[in-house]
N, C-alpha and C positions, 0 to 999 in steps of 0.2 A: 688026457690031462685032467687032473682032479681040481676041484675048486677048494681053495684053502679055507680052513675054519676061521671063525672070528678070533679064536685064541691065537692062531698062527699069524693072522694079520696084525693083531695087537702086539704080539711079540716082535714082529718085523718092524713095526712102527716105533716101538720102544727102543729097539736096538739102533734105530736110525736117528734117535734123539727126539722122537715125537711122543714120549711117554706122557700119559695124562690127557692126550687129545681125544675128544669124544668123536664118535661117528657123526653126530649132529654138527659139530664144529667143522669137520672135514666137508660134509655135505654143503653147509652154508658157504664155506670158502669156495668150493667148486662152482656153486651157482653164482656167487658174487663175481668170480673171475670170468665165467662164461658171459655174464651180462656186461661186464666191462669190455671184454674183447668184441662183443657184438654191438657195442655202443647202445646198450639198453634194449635191443631187439630180442624179445622173449622167444620168438619163433626160432631165430638163429641160435640163441643160447640153448634152447631145448634140443635142437639138432646136434649141436656140438657135444652135448652131454648124453645123447642117445635116449632122451626121455620125451614125453609129450609136453606140449605147451601147457596143458591142464596141470601136469605135475609141477611145473615151475610156478604156475599161479597158486596152487595149493600150498606149496612150500613158502612162497612169499607171504601169503595171507596168514599162515600158521606162525611165521616169525614175527609178523607185524612190525617189521624193522625198517625204519626210515633210511638206513644206510645202504639199502639196495638201490642201485641206479634205476631210474625210470626212463631216461632219455639218452644221456651220454655220460662218459666218464667225467666230464667237466662239472656235471651236476653233483657229484659226490666228492668233491675236493676235500681231502682230509678225512673222509669217512673210514671208519674201522669196523671190523666185525666185533661184536660183543661176546 
């Protein structure tokens, strides 16, 4: 099984109605959703995503985004990804 190219992935996303969505936005959404489902537990979120806790920490710091949950989904009521 071959790994699809970035162009193939972009074409698939565009045909599914996700045209103009950046990889960064998809990554942020994945981290956000993993943190919500793990009730803010970064270790569990990292495990769900198949990355290290350090990767989650770096991504959170790089985004410097208050909309990422720290403790529970209740803490981010109405939070949206920018």
